[in-house]
Structures are given as structure tokens and as C-alpha cells.
Wavefront OBJ file of the C-alpha trace (Angstrom):
o trace
v -5.190 16.194 -18.256
v -4.671 14.631 -21.939
v -0.995 15.031 -21.404
v -1.180 13.262 -17.612
v -3.721 10.560 -19.284
v -1.041 9.725 -22.073
v 2.045 9.686 -19.545
v -0.028 7.524 -17.458
v -1.361 4.840 -19.617
v 2.260 4.440 -21.327
v 3.718 4.085 -17.739
v 0.950 1.992 -16.239
v 0.752 -0.575 -19.406
v 1.605 -3.807 -19.723
v 5.098 -3.577 -20.115
v 5.315 -1.336 -16.727
v 3.039 -3.848 -14.703
v 5.234 -6.834 -15.858
v 8.224 -4.931 -14.463
v 6.847 -5.047 -11.027
v 5.557 -8.625 -11.400
v 8.781 -10.006 -12.870
v 11.045 -8.286 -9.988
v 8.657 -10.189 -7.554
v 9.030 -13.287 -9.718
v 12.794 -12.819 -9.515
v 12.838 -12.592 -5.781
v 10.588 -15.548 -5.218
v 13.020 -17.627 -7.623
v 16.049 -16.694 -6.199
v 14.859 -17.096 -2.566
v 13.605 -20.279 -3.792
v 10.117 -18.837 -2.519
v 11.265 -18.458 1.169
v 9.128 -15.399 1.371
v 5.930 -16.906 0.420
v 6.937 -20.349 2.469
v 7.555 -18.293 5.557
v 4.500 -15.945 5.651
v 2.985 -17.193 8.607
v 6.340 -17.073 10.250
v 6.525 -13.390 9.176
v 2.853 -12.688 10.626
v 3.991 -13.948 13.975
v 7.237 -12.092 13.725
v 5.112 -8.893 13.343
v 3.525 -9.626 16.912
v 6.479 -10.059 18.725
v 8.460 -7.696 20.799
v 11.700 -7.618 18.660
v 14.661 -5.211 20.018
v 17.728 -3.688 18.735
v 18.049 0.134 17.243
v 15.084 2.083 16.290
v 12.755 4.601 17.028
v 9.182 2.535 17.148
v 8.540 -1.003 17.408
v 8.374 -3.494 14.557
v 4.531 -4.052 14.767
v 4.131 -0.020 15.009
v 6.045 0.160 11.724
v 3.828 -2.358 10.163
v 0.919 -0.709 11.428
v 2.132 2.468 9.838
v 2.728 0.927 6.697
v -0.509 -0.949 6.726
v -2.009 2.483 7.646
v -0.626 4.287 4.599
v -1.236 1.409 2.137
v -5.010 0.311 3.282
v -6.833 3.236 1.852
v -8.802 4.388 -0.986
v -7.442 1.647 -3.029
v -8.792 -1.053 -1.210
v -12.413 0.026 -1.785
v -12.850 2.640 -4.576
v -9.316 1.010 -6.494
v -11.036 -2.458 -6.489
v -14.212 -1.363 -7.558
v -12.363 0.738 -10.455
v -10.414 -2.288 -11.360
v -13.867 -4.361 -11.636
v -15.249 -1.196 -13.710
v -12.489 -1.361 -16.318
v -10.986 -4.316 -16.233
v -14.075 -6.549 -15.484
v -13.764 -9.616 -12.784
v -10.506 -10.934 -14.171
v -8.759 -7.598 -13.116
v -8.927 -9.111 -9.712
v -7.102 -12.145 -10.618
v -4.043 -9.893 -11.681
v -4.684 -8.096 -8.393
v -3.814 -11.245 -6.591
v -0.867 -12.058 -8.652
v 0.507 -8.393 -7.857
v 0.473 -9.217 -4.274
v 1.450 -12.936 -4.222
v 4.807 -11.800 -6.269
v 4.819 -8.417 -3.895
v 5.574 -10.821 -0.889
v 9.161 -11.548 -1.976
v 9.704 -7.775 -3.009
v 8.388 -6.563 0.315
v 10.848 -9.107 2.022
v 13.806 -7.690 0.167
v 12.815 -3.933 0.721
v 12.340 -4.662 4.407
v 16.118 -6.128 4.571
v 17.391 -3.234 2.341
v 15.844 -0.649 4.468
v 17.089 -1.719 7.465
v 20.895 -2.447 6.347
v 21.298 0.845 5.093
v 19.571 3.132 7.501
v 21.597 6.009 9.262
v 21.206 7.484 12.447
v 20.769 11.118 11.901
v 22.108 13.946 14.281
v 18.913 14.175 16.213
v 19.331 10.773 16.988
v 16.128 9.312 14.920
v 16.688 6.717 12.224
v 16.774 7.293 8.755
v 16.203 4.776 6.001
v 14.372 3.995 2.612
v 15.178 3.620 -1.240
v 17.048 6.855 -1.116
v 19.595 5.524 1.453
v 19.764 2.185 -0.110
v 20.395 3.644 -3.514
v 23.285 6.139 -1.936
v 25.190 3.519 0.152
v 24.475 0.610 -1.335
v 24.880 0.804 -5.382
v 28.771 1.098 -6.634
v 28.442 3.772 -8.659
v 27.843 6.548 -6.202
v 26.795 9.266 -8.505
v 24.186 7.524 -10.415
v 23.111 6.216 -6.550
v 22.545 9.914 -5.395
v 20.809 10.920 -8.322
v 18.381 8.099 -8.593
v 18.003 8.789 -4.344
v 16.911 12.397 -5.563
v 14.567 11.452 -8.154
v 12.871 9.255 -5.665
v 12.549 11.713 -3.033
v 11.072 14.132 -5.343
v 8.380 11.830 -6.559
v 7.839 10.562 -3.218
v 6.819 14.283 -2.065
v 4.667 14.447 -5.170
v 3.047 11.308 -4.330
v 2.558 12.307 -0.481
v 0.913 15.455 -1.650
v -1.613 13.981 -4.275
v -2.156 10.175 -3.111
v -1.448 10.649 0.396
v -2.964 13.737 1.170
v -5.141 14.948 -1.434
v -7.060 12.018 -3.068
v -7.361 10.356 0.587
v -9.107 13.538 2.154
v -11.292 13.805 -1.133
v -12.197 10.379 -0.475
v -13.199 10.976 3.170
v -14.942 13.782 2.548
v -17.263 12.108 -0.537
v -17.861 9.547 1.886
v -18.623 11.567 4.747
v -21.255 13.746 2.764
v -22.998 10.870 1.028
v -23.380 8.899 3.917
v -23.976 11.379 6.805
v -24.584 14.624 4.713
v -21.908 16.556 6.289
v -20.493 19.429 4.163
v -16.899 18.925 2.552
v -15.712 22.245 3.986
v -16.578 20.611 7.499
v -14.862 17.626 6.904
v -12.085 18.807 5.554
v -11.449 21.239 8.554
v -12.104 18.174 11.076
v -9.210 15.786 8.961
v -6.719 18.667 8.730
v -7.239 19.239 12.181
v -6.654 16.101 13.679
v -4.116 14.834 11.316
v -2.183 18.215 12.404
v -2.455 17.447 15.748
v -0.825 13.827 15.305
v 1.574 15.271 12.711
v 3.311 17.118 15.353
v 4.450 14.136 17.492
v 6.510 12.994 14.348
v 6.783 9.347 13.807
v 6.094 8.059 17.584
v 2.768 10.168 17.296
v 1.792 8.551 13.764
v 2.716 5.108 14.651
v 0.726 5.322 18.044
v -2.209 6.337 16.333
v -1.974 3.880 13.335
v -1.418 0.925 16.168
v -4.857 2.092 17.754
v -7.050 2.773 14.639
v -5.481 0.171 11.838
v -6.472 -2.863 13.901
v -9.926 -1.720 14.537
v -10.713 -0.215 10.931
v -9.658 -3.432 9.527
v -11.505 -5.739 11.755
v -14.542 -3.538 11.402
v -14.660 -3.630 7.385
v -13.754 -7.107 7.067
v -16.508 -8.013 9.707
v -19.048 -5.859 7.729
v -17.880 -8.025 4.467
v -17.944 -11.451 5.588
v -21.534 -11.038 6.420
v -22.201 -9.822 2.992
v -20.356 -12.663 1.549
v -22.373 -15.103 3.901
v -25.769 -13.881 3.091
v -24.858 -13.943 -0.617
v -23.094 -17.236 -0.283
v -24.908 -18.932 -3.648
v -23.529 -16.499 -6.047
v -20.048 -16.636 -4.589
v -19.077 -19.650 -6.848
v -20.115 -17.892 -10.219
v -18.311 -14.435 -9.007
v -14.977 -16.384 -8.275
v -15.199 -18.396 -11.655
v -15.641 -15.082 -13.608
v -12.519 -13.839 -11.693
v -10.477 -16.699 -12.910
v -11.818 -17.251 -16.378
v -12.047 -13.650 -17.440
v -8.504 -13.059 -16.337
v -7.614 -15.256 -19.552
v -10.434 -14.738 -22.175
v -11.493 -11.046 -20.834
v -15.124 -10.748 -20.522
v -18.118 -9.387 -22.957
v -20.460 -6.491 -22.335
v -23.233 -7.496 -20.234
v -25.956 -5.079 -18.406
v -24.140 -1.732 -17.802
v -20.471 -3.105 -17.882
v -19.052 -2.271 -21.392
v -16.783 -5.151 -21.117
v -13.105 -5.627 -21.232
v -10.142 -7.273 -22.363
v -7.443 -9.442 -20.994
v -4.901 -6.573 -21.588
v -7.641 -4.349 -19.844
v -7.974 -6.821 -17.009
v -3.993 -6.698 -16.683
v -3.720 -2.929 -16.436
v -6.390 -2.429 -14.060
v -6.039 -5.263 -11.707
v -2.287 -4.675 -11.481
v -2.467 -1.013 -10.977
v -4.783 -1.100 -8.425
v -2.944 -3.758 -6.749
v -0.042 -1.986 -6.699
v -1.651 1.406 -5.620
v -3.360 -0.568 -2.855
v -0.230 -2.667 -1.339
v 2.419 -0.425 -2.330
v 4.697 -3.413 -2.556
v 7.662 -2.502 -5.256
v 7.186 1.423 -4.757
v 9.713 1.599 -1.872
v 7.283 3.606 0.574
v 6.671 1.153 3.225
v 10.745 0.603 3.430
v 10.594 4.093 4.884
v 8.452 3.144 7.948
v 10.240 -0.150 8.325
v 13.695 1.599 8.745
v 12.587 3.104 11.795
v 11.878 -0.362 13.494
v 13.320 -1.348 16.659
v 14.885 -4.341 15.163
v 17.999 -6.294 15.286
v 18.403 -7.960 11.994
v 17.594 -6.948 8.461
v 16.035 -10.084 7.730
v 13.414 -9.952 10.644
v 12.057 -6.650 9.181
v 12.027 -8.551 5.745
v 9.644 -10.891 7.335
v 7.258 -8.215 8.909
v 7.299 -6.296 5.958
v 6.264 -8.737 3.568
v 2.993 -9.337 5.274
v 1.728 -5.984 4.194
v 0.536 -6.872 0.576
v -0.818 -10.260 2.405
v -2.893 -8.270 4.890
v -3.739 -5.194 2.320
v -4.493 -7.210 -0.676
v -4.906 -10.460 -0.171
v -7.493 -9.922 3.072
v -8.861 -6.398 2.924
v -9.484 -5.981 -1.079
v -10.471 -9.601 -1.556
v -12.918 -8.946 0.964
v -14.241 -5.913 -1.310
v -13.704 -8.041 -4.598
v -15.709 -11.046 -3.033
v -18.738 -8.501 -2.170
v -18.960 -7.444 -5.384
v -18.644 -10.540 -7.140
v -21.218 -12.253 -5.442
v -23.508 -9.419 -5.598
v -22.987 -9.033 -9.227
v -23.339 -5.245 -8.682
v -20.598 -4.766 -11.339
v -22.630 -6.078 -14.161
v -24.462 -2.150 -13.386
v -21.929 -0.070 -14.609
v -21.186 1.990 -11.860
v -17.571 2.574 -10.365
v -15.601 3.459 -7.334
v -17.191 4.002 -3.811
v -20.585 3.646 -5.139
v -19.943 0.526 -6.533
v -18.676 -0.944 -3.297
v -21.762 0.860 -1.479
v -24.220 -0.949 -3.880
v -22.645 -3.995 -3.046
v -22.785 -3.969 0.672
v -26.353 -2.405 0.055
v -27.495 -5.429 -1.660
v -26.406 -7.643 1.099
v -27.120 -5.300 4.137
v -29.610 -2.974 3.247
v -29.817 -0.011 5.301
v -26.198 -0.479 6.941
v -24.160 -1.406 4.304
v -23.589 2.150 3.225
v -22.718 2.924 6.542
v -20.106 0.284 6.749
v -18.286 1.292 3.207
v -18.637 4.974 3.989
v -17.058 4.752 7.786
v -14.632 2.219 5.960
v -13.585 4.905 3.353
v -13.435 7.513 6.007
v -11.184 5.643 8.694
v -8.789 4.251 5.526
v -8.548 7.640 4.082
v -7.703 8.933 7.871
v -4.426 6.641 8.098
v -3.348 7.019 4.609
v -2.906 10.682 5.024
v -0.898 10.181 8.147
v 1.524 7.547 6.924
v 1.718 9.113 3.724
v 2.610 12.428 5.732
v 5.746 10.499 7.436
v 6.886 9.384 3.947
v 7.237 12.789 2.396
v 8.712 14.251 5.500
v 11.765 12.025 5.117
v 12.141 12.671 1.611
v 11.972 16.442 2.388
v 14.516 15.636 5.018
v 16.825 13.498 2.959
v 16.795 16.397 -0.078
v 17.492 19.257 2.670
v 19.832 16.939 4.360
v 18.248 18.247 7.863
v 15.153 18.706 9.766
v 15.027 22.673 8.844
v 12.361 22.562 6.437
v 9.994 19.615 8.478
v 7.684 22.621 9.793
v 7.129 24.106 6.628
v 6.739 20.554 4.592
v 3.706 19.645 7.353
v 2.157 23.049 7.102
v 1.689 22.715 3.275
v 0.949 18.963 3.655
v -2.026 19.996 5.786
v -3.135 23.041 3.781
v -3.000 20.377 0.898
v -5.383 18.165 3.065
v -8.221 20.642 3.073
v -7.886 21.725 -0.615
v -7.898 18.113 -1.569
v -11.486 17.504 0.550
v -13.279 20.301 -1.478
v -12.424 20.470 -4.767
v -12.621 17.751 -7.453
v -9.451 15.339 -8.024
v -9.633 13.929 -11.485
v -6.103 15.581 -12.569
v -4.458 14.942 -9.323
v -5.324 10.939 -9.538
v -3.547 11.158 -12.779
v -0.742 12.707 -11.290
v -0.534 10.476 -8.531
v -0.290 7.647 -10.674
v 2.515 8.954 -12.450
v 4.289 9.911 -9.161
v 3.924 6.427 -7.861
v 5.368 4.762 -11.092
v 8.376 7.077 -11.088
v 9.099 5.931 -7.650
v 8.847 2.208 -8.284
v 11.826 2.797 -11.089
v 14.757 3.946 -9.042
v 13.192 1.351 -6.389
v 13.122 -1.863 -8.275
v 16.275 -0.836 -9.904
v 17.879 -0.579 -6.210
v 16.508 -4.025 -5.139
v 18.096 -6.316 -8.390
v 21.253 -4.375 -7.828
v 21.380 -5.183 -4.050
v 19.688 -8.831 -4.460
v 22.919 -10.175 -3.705
v 22.931 -8.530 -0.224
v 19.495 -9.792 0.221
v 20.211 -13.441 -0.725
v 23.210 -13.480 1.544
v 21.449 -11.930 4.382
v 18.964 -14.311 4.460
v 21.337 -17.301 4.161
v 23.002 -15.709 7.256
v 19.912 -15.332 9.195
v 18.547 -18.686 8.603
v 21.727 -20.858 9.285
v 21.852 -18.962 12.501
v 18.432 -19.953 13.016
v 18.867 -23.403 11.911
v 21.706 -23.489 14.821
v 20.007 -22.320 17.683
v 17.055 -24.531 16.799
v 19.522 -27.801 16.874
v 21.208 -26.312 20.309
v 18.159 -26.001 22.069
v 17.295 -29.645 20.921
v 20.507 -31.085 21.997
v 20.138 -29.108 25.543
v 16.814 -30.470 26.174
l 1 2 3 4 5 6 7 8 9 10 11 12 13 14 15 16 17 18 19 20 21 22 23 24 25 26 27 28 29 30 31 32 33 34 35 36 37 38 39 40 41 42 43 44 45 46 47 48 49 50 51 52 53 54 55 56 57 58 59 60 61 62 63 64 65 66 67 68 69 70 71 72 73 74 75 76 77 78 79 80 81 82 83 84 85 86 87 88 89 90 91 92 93 94 95 96 97 98 99 100 101 102 103 104 105 106 107 108 109 110 111 112 113 114 115 116 117 118 119 120 121 122 123 124 125 126 127 128 129 130 131 132 133 134 135 136 137 138 139 140 141 142 143 144 145 146 147 148 149 150 151 152 153 154 155 156 157 158 159 160 161 162 163 164 165 166 167 168 169 170 171 172 173 174 175 176 177 178 179 180 181 182 183 184 185 186 187 188 189 190 191 192 193 194 195 196 197 198 199 200 201 202 203 204 205 206 207 208 209 210 211 212 213 214 215 216 217 218 219 220 221 222 223 224 225 226 227 228 229 230 231 232 233 234 235 236 237 238 239 240 241 242 243 244 245 246 247 248 249 250 251 252 253 254 255 256 257 258 259 260 261 262 263 264 265 266 267 268 269 270 271 272 273 274 275 276 277 278 279 280 281 282 283 284 285 286 287 288 289 290 291 292 293 294 295 296 297 298 299 300 301 302 303 304 305 306 307 308 309 310 311 312 313 314 315 316 317 318 319 320 321 322 323 324 325 326 327 328 329 330 331 332 333 334 335 336 337 338 339 340 341 342 343 344 345 346 347 348 349 350 351 352 353 354 355 356 357 358 359 360 361 362 363 364 365 366 367 368 369 370 371 372 373 374 375 376 377 378 379 380 381 382 383 384 385 386 387 388 389 390 391 392 393 394 395 396 397 398 399 400 401 402 403 404 405 406 407 408 409 410 411 412 413 414 415 416 417 418 419 420 421 422 423 424 425 426 427 428 429 430 431 432 433 434 435 436 437 438 439 440 441 442 443 444 445 446 447 448 449 450 451 452 453
């Protein structure tokens, strides 16, 4: 545990976090903030039918990405950022999301541009394929692709399987008194049934559950915020001022420096929306899309929906109820915030949200790990073995304490991000050239329609 803590602290230092933010700023400036300017165009694109080669619709790919991204980080992660970094941590969480929009745009483009069709007829893509096929130095590209795949599998077992299952079983026990063994068996059984159908089954399940769970949690949060609106201004002011000044100890809160706000806010933001890690690119590569830029526009909406919408709801409920001053952390802090606004019903909203969020994260990450295994094996011959082991990890995660697993998960996520960010920067020329081609073509179409009319 001591070794894991030391390595995790080093990797999640401000230098490591700045690498993620700087990459987002690099693409933002190089693309003249086109991704941010075209955000609502991207949201509209996510709900269009699209077309082209692929296994699932662009909307299904987005729901799979959101299903994996919207997990315990949106509730427990936000509360942890408050507990250890103070209100200012939320500002830095927002910064990672805004800059992450440009990074997500680049990830979506490279995912589709460098994807391949495998022998079984399915699309394969993601950072490992972009690294292998896109880098000039093929040996380096192959090495980094293997590195990314190995840590994707580690993150899938830790972040996607054990951590999420543990959060779901804890929430089920706290709200409904369900024994973790029972909830673990239920989660394992349902996820096993869905995983058997592959990406199409996972995507179909996420398409039905993600919109419902998102709206359910957002509606509950808005009610809490509305009922405590008189204290919202103070909470929001604290978020912005503490981001640059830190926050002194108050009540049960031990206080936090600016560096702590940056570290915990940035780390929880990245953990939540997964932008820069490269995982969402794996789902994007399966989309039925006829242009890489179109999928880039869709994928860049992940940090918007995940962090700027869902995480912000959690943050504002905590801010306006001021429960962060009581010294609690994680899900208990979120429950306390919702209970303060909606006594009696608040805990069930948070617990149900945690269970649903964890469910889709388990499924989304199962697909990411599966694609990584297939890349390393060169075929699907180990797919069944991987799924069986993954399901075992789900059950184990539901019934045992996971402090060590959380630490390993954080390390695996950073180690995924390093080759992915290197790949994106090396292929930034492709991102710019594809963008110019697409938008010039779009402008010509608009002019021709105007002349015809």
C-alpha cells in the first residue's frame, strides 16, 4: 500500500495533471478552439443517424463511452475532491473537462482514421491501433501499443470491475440493507448475460439505461439545488476563490492548499470523464460513421455530459448544502448533501444513482479490456477466458475492501494516458488536416445548397 501510494502521488502530481491539461490546450489553440466552438454541433451530431462502416451507431458508441465514464467518480469522486482539495478542486475539475473537449475531439478522429476490420468482420480501433499504424517509428509504436493494452486490462479489472462493483454493493447495503454477497451475485449475473452478446449487446443495454439514469440523478440534484438556492451563490464563490487561494480549516474540513485543489480536482475530473486516457476511443472506433471528424465531434461531448453536467450537479448539491465542512468524504458526503435537501428521499437517489452508474461502468470497461486482450492475442481466442475472469473480479470486488485496488486503478489510468497523449501529439497534424478537409467540404455543401435555393 505504501509503494502504491508513493507511485500514485508521483504520477498524479501537478506535473502529471498539467500534461493532460496542456495537451487539451495544445489542441484547443492549434484548432483555434474549434471543438469548444462546435460543442453544440457535436451534441446534435450525437443524435443523428450517421452512416458508414462500423458495428454500432454513433449514438450507441457515445452511450457506451458515457456508460463507462459516468460511474462512481461522478458521485464519490466529486465528494472526494471536495474532502481533500476543498471547494477549489471543483474549479480544476471543470478545467480538465473544458480542455478535455479538444482532447476528446482528437481521440475520436484518430480512433476512426486508424481503425481496422478484423477477420471476424468487426471494427477494431483505439490508441493501440493508432500507435501501431500512425507513428513513423513502428517499433516504438508497437511497444507503446502493447503498454497501453496491458494497462487497459489492469484498469478494466480494477477501475471497471472491482471498484464499481464495490461501490454498487456498498450503496445497496446502505440504502436497502442488501447483503454484499447477494448484490455481488446479482451484478455478476446481469453483467455476464449482457457481456455474452459482445459490443452490440453492451451498447444496446447502455442506450436504454444511460439516458434514464442520467436524467434520474440530474432531476434529483436540481431539486436539491433549487430548495437550497439561497446558499448557492456562497458555494459557487467558494469554488472560484479557493481554486487560487486554497481554503482554511473549517468545521470538520482540515483545510487544503492550491496544489491540493489542483491535484484532487484534476485527478477526479480525469477519473470521471476519462478524456486523455484513450479508453473512450475504443468505443468510438466501433461506430458506424463515414468520416473521422464526425466521430470526433461526437466523442468530444463525453467530458461535457459527464463532468460539466453530471459531476457539476453533485458539486453544486454539496456546495449549497455545505456538507463538505463536516469532514465526511465519498458517497456518505453525497448522501448527506441530498438528505439535507430532500430528507428521507435523498439517500435513495444517491444510492440508486451509484448502483446504476456502477452497472454501466462495469459493462463499458469490460468492452475496453476485451479489445485490449484481443489486440495482444491477435485474435478472439482468449475472449471467453477474459470475460470469465472479469466476471469473477466483479464478484470479488463487491464483497471485499478495495483501498489497495483504488490505488492500483489510479496508477493504471495514468499509465494508459501517457502513451495515448504521446500518440495524439504525434498525430496532431492528421487531426488538423482532417478537420480542415471536413469543414471545407461542409462549407462547400452549404454554399451549393444556398445557390440551388
